[in-house]
N, C-alpha and C positions, 0 to 999 in steps of 0.2 A: 352447818353453822351459819351459812349465808341465809338460809331460809329462816332460821331462828332470829337472826338479826333483823331481817325484813319484817317478820311478824311483830317483833318488839317495836320497830319504828311505826308500823301501822297502828298498833295499839296505842302508842304515845300520841300519834296524830289524832286518833279518835277521842282520846281523853282530853286533849287540848280543845278539840272541836266542841265537845260537850260543855267544857268549862267556859269557853268563849261564848257559846250560844246561851248559856245560862246567864252570864253577865249581860249580854245584849238584851235578852228578854226582860231581865229585871230593870235595867235602865229605861227601856222603852215603856214599860208599864208605869214606872214612876214619873217619867217626864211627859209621855204622850197619852197615857191611859189606855194603851192598846199593845198588842203583840207586834213585833217587827214584821215587815213584809218579807224579808229574806233572812236566811240563817247561813252561817258559815259551813262550808263543806270541810271535811278533815284536811284536804289539801290547802284550801284557802286559809283555814285557821293556822295551819303549820307555817305557811308563808308569812302571815301577819305576825305570828309569834317570833319567827326568825328575824323579821325586819325590826321588830321592837327590841329584841335582844341585841342585834347588831348596833342599833343606835345607842342603846344603853352602854354597851361596851366602849363604843367610840367616845361617848361623852365622859365616861369614867376615866378614859385615858387623858382627855382634855383637862379634867379636874385634877388629875394626878400631876400633870405638868404645871397647872396653875398653882397648886399648893407648894410645889418646890420653888417656883419663881417667887411666890408671895413670901415664903419663909426667908428667902435670900434678901428680898427687898426690905422686909421688916427688920432683919438683922442689920442691914446696912443703915437703915434709918435710925435704929437705936444707937449704933456706933457713932453716927454723925451727931446725934443729940448729945452724947456724952462728950464728944470732942469740943463742940461749941458751947456746952454748958446749958442747954435748954433748946426749946423748939425754935424753928426759924420764924422770923416776923411775918405776919400775914401780908399778902400782896396789897399794895396801896391802890386804892381806887382813884383813878385819875379822870381827866377829861371833863371839865365842868364849863358850863356857860358858853358853849359854842353855837354859832348861828345855824339855822336849819338848812337842809338841802332844799333846792327849789324844784328839782326835776323828778324826784321819786315820790310816789304816793304810798303811804303806809296804811294798811288796812288789817282788819282781823275779822274772822268769822268763827262761829261756834258750831262744831260738828260733833255729835255724840258726846256732848257736854265737855268737849275739849276745845279751848280757844286756840286757833291757828293764826299766827301773824305772818304777813307776807308784804313784800314791796312790789310795786309795779311801775312801769314806765312805757311810753309809747301810746298809740291810739288803740282804743278797745275795738275798733272796727277791723283791725288787722289780725293776722294769724297769731294765735297764742303760742308762745315758747315758754315752757315751764322748766325752771331750774331747781334741782334738789341737791343740796350740799352734802358733804361727807363729814368725817370726824377728824379733828375737832374744829368745826367751822360753824358759820351761820350765814345768813343771806349775803353778808358783806363780801364773802369770798368770790361772789360772781360779779363784783362791781365793774370789771372791765368788759365782761360779756353784756351786762345790762347797758353799759355806756354805748357799746357798738350796735347791738341789735334793737335798741329802742328807736333807732332811726328808721327802721323798716318793719318792725314787728311790734306786737304787744307782748312785753316780757314780764314775767312774774317769777320772783325768787321767794321760796317758802322757807321759813324757819321750821325745820322738822319738829314733830312733837317732842317736847323736853328741851329744845334748844332755844336760845335767844328769848324772844318775846312770846313764844308759843308755850301753852301749858303742856304738861306731860303726865301720863298715867302714873299712879303711885307704884304699882307692882311691876317688876321687871318683865314678867311673862306677857304683859300687855304691850310690850314693844316688839313682839315677834312679827315677822312678815305677814302671818295669817291675820293678825289683828290690824296692822297698819295699812295693808293694801286696800281693804274696803274703805278705810278712813280717807285715804288719799284719792280714791275714786270719787268719793262724795265731795271732796274739796274741789276737784276739777269741775264737777257738775255745778258746784256753787258759783263758779266763775261764769256760768252761762254758756259753756262751750261743750260741744259734743266730740270735738277732736282737737289735738294739739301736738306740738313737737315737744318731746321730753328729753331733757339733758340732765344727767346725773353724774356725780363724782363720788367715788368711794362708797360709803354706806348708802348715800342717796341713789347711786347707780344700782346697788344691790336691790333696793326696794323697787327701782325702775324695772329690773328684770322681772320681778313678780307682777308688776303692773302690766307690762306688755304681754305677759303670758296669760294673765287672767282676763284682760280686756283689750285684745289686739285691735279692735275696731276703733278704739279711742285715740290711738297714736298713729300719726302719719310717719314719723321718724323717731328713732331712739338713738341717743348718743351716750355711750358708756365710757366714762373716763377712769382709767386705772382699775377697772373692775370687770373680770370675766364673769361668766355665769356662776351663780353662787355655789352650785355643787362642785364645780371645778376648783374654786377657792378652798373649799373644805377638804377636797381630796389632796390638794397640795399641803395644807396644814397638817393633815393626818399622816401623810406618808413621807414628807421631806423633813429630815432632821435639821438640815441647813436652814430651811425657812421657819421651822419652829424656833430656832435660835434667833433668826432675824426679827421675828414677830413675838418675842417673849412678852412684850407689853400686852398684846392681844390676849394671851393666856392669863396674865395677871388680872386683866379686867373682868375675867369670868368669876372671880371671887367676890363674895358680898363684903361690904363694909370697908375692907382693907384698902382698896384703891382710893376711895374717897378720903380716908384718913391720911394716906401718904401724900396725896395732892394737897390736902388742906394744911399739912404741916410743912409743905415746901420740900419734902423729901423725894417727890416725883414730879419733875417739871415737864409736863406733857407738851406745852406750847414751845418751849425752847427746843425740845427734841424734834418736834414737827417742823418748826419754822426757823430755828436759829441758823441753820446752814443757808437758808434762802436769804436771810439778812446779810450774812457774811459775803455771799456771792452777789449781792446787789439785786436779787430777784424780788425782794420785798423790802419796803422801807421800814425804818424803825418806828415810824408813826403807825404804819399798818399793824406791826406786831403789837404795839401798845393797844390798838383797838381790840385785838383778840384777847390780850391779857385783861383788859377791862371787862370784856364780855364774859370771861370765865374766871373772874377774880373771887367769887364767893363759892363756898362749899356746895351750896344747892345748885349752882350753875352746872355742876358735873353730874348731877343725879340722872338726868335724862340721857346725856351722851353716853355715860357708862352703861346704862341699861340697854341702849341700842347695841353696844358691843357685847353685852352678855347674851344677847339673842342671836349672835352670829352663828353659833353652832346649833340653832334650832333645827328641828326635823325638816321643816319646810325648805330650809336652805340646802339640805342634803339631797333633795329630789331633783332629777333633771326635768326640764320642761316637757309637757305632754306633746310630743310631735315636734316638728320644726316650726319655729316662730316665723310668722309671715311679715312682721313689721320690719321695714328696712332699718338696719342697725349699723352704726359706725362705732368701732372700738378704738379708743385712743390710749396709748401707753407710752410712758417715758422710758427712754433707754437706761436712765440712771435709777429707775425704781427697782430696788432690791427686795421689796416686800414679797413679790411674786415673780416667777420666771416668765420671760416673754412668751414662751410657748403656751402658757395658760390662756392667753388671749386667742391664739390660733386654735386651741382645742375647743373653743366655743363655736367655731364656724360650722361644724357639721350639724349643729342644732338650729341653725338659722338659714332661712331661705335666701335672704338678700343681706349680705354683710361684707364689711371691709375692715381690715385692721391697719391703723396708721401708727407708726412709731415716731415719737418726737425726740429729736436729738437734744442732748444736754438738758434733760428734764427728769425730775423724779416723780413722786406720787402726786403732787399737787400741780399738775400741768397747767391748769387754767390760771393759776396764780403765777407760776414761774414763766410760762411762755404764752401770755394771753393773745398776742398777735397770731401766733401759729395756730392756736386753738380756734380763734375766731375765723381765720381763713378756712380751716378744715370744716367748721360748722357751716360756714356760708357756702362752701362748695357742695356740701352734702344736702342741705335743706333748700338751697336756692334762695330767692328773694320773693316775698309775697307782694310787696309794694315798693315803688321807687322811693328813694331817699328824699323826702320833702321836709327834713328836719329843720331847714332854715326858717320855715314858717313858725316854728315853736321856740327857736333858740335865739338868745342874744349874745351868748358867750362863745358860740361856735362849737359847743360840745353838749350833746343831749343830756348828759348827767353832770356836767361841771357846774359848780356853784360860781358865784362872781369871784373875780380874781382878788387876791390880797386878803384872804380870809384866814391866814395863819396855818394851823396844822393841816396835814394832808387828809386825815380822816375826819369826816364830819359827823355831827350828832344826828340822831334820827329827826324826822320831821317835828316841827313845833307841836307840842302836845302829845308826842308819841313815845316818850321815854318809857322803856319797858321795865325800868326799876322804880320809876316815880310813883309815889302814893301806893306802895305795895305792889306795883306792877299791874294795876287793874284799870288804869284810866287810859282810854284810847279815843282818838278822833277817827271816825269812820272814813273820812276823806279829807284831802287838803287841796285848797285852790292853788292852781299854778300862779306863780308870781311873774309879772312881766317886766320887772325892773330890777336893777342890781341891788337896790337897797331893800331886799326882802327881809321881812320881819315875821316872827312867829313866836308863839308861846313855847318855852322850853321847860321841861321838868328838870329838877336838880340832878337826877340820876340818869340823864340821857346817856346812851352807851355807844351807839354805832355812828360812825362818821364816814363821809365820802371824801374822795381824793380831789385835790385842787385840779 
């Protein structure tokens, strides 16, 4: 019986090998006009088929959970609509006519036909520190880190594709790590640097792991905030019922169309869920929350962020890194972060040659927003100082990013002429001159969105 079963398995592997090699040869002839250099052996074809089947089954389970969550959310939304007698009013777009920031330079660059918007501060002659934000954020979430590290480094905070003032691909598959990693590598090259320090939070850190794995020579240090290695994150979500329940929104975001509709009708308030508790505990000002609400107040503002979420379960995120990563890594995690277990960060260490995990007390998922001083101290201890603080040469208000005093709201609009909603969101100034007096003036577009703190 055992021999019969073994023979059947061998025959199945051979059949799979023939089928896989036929597909490989057909594709190679159509695309390259030649036969492939290598063919699958029966064992390799069986392994490839098993891996594909495992991923398909895992993703089917994700979709099953997503459908259940989506059905519950849709039923809740319909019930709320019946109770209130119609849809919720659309979010009000606020923040008009505010003066520009004096110390941040807003720029954009087009790579692979995608416009990427970023802000920078500090001197270009210094070491580059690149910040990648998470969900649902934009460059503004790094304002306290920009303020601190602009004194000694050249800091750049990018709006990830589909966020803020950056363009986003149309199809959700184009947001996968396999597509975005080369794009981000080209962005770093466009800044004229061969190396940099990389800091990522949430989904930005997830992309950061792919960057340091694919181009380790580019990064002198990597700081991951609230994000272990991607395959560990997926392992937790696949195998922990508790964390499935904690992250039910993550599964909801996997569905097409429905999340956008729920957000657009006010039946799914993502920003209040993410930041409402921070405002209550005094970790985020009401003006800061308004800045996020303004940045994500249109339905199209959610298209890119949700597509990033839809690629969380991509096959690339399920693969462990090839070998141990050589880039020195610092993993920061808030003790109040219930989205993942603390041990998920420590499970990343065997895959890293030089790494440390630091836990931040009384902080949740958005540590850099909740505890900016602790995060800044940890970053400074980890990366050191490339230049002495000579910010007094550039400042008049005593703060590298602070606008002149007495300017009203905490959050400031983007640079003059840099409104990412103005004139269809297509008009940009490539650079802005630093202003040396408190009476800074600049052209503002009516739909300027992002503001800086007093």
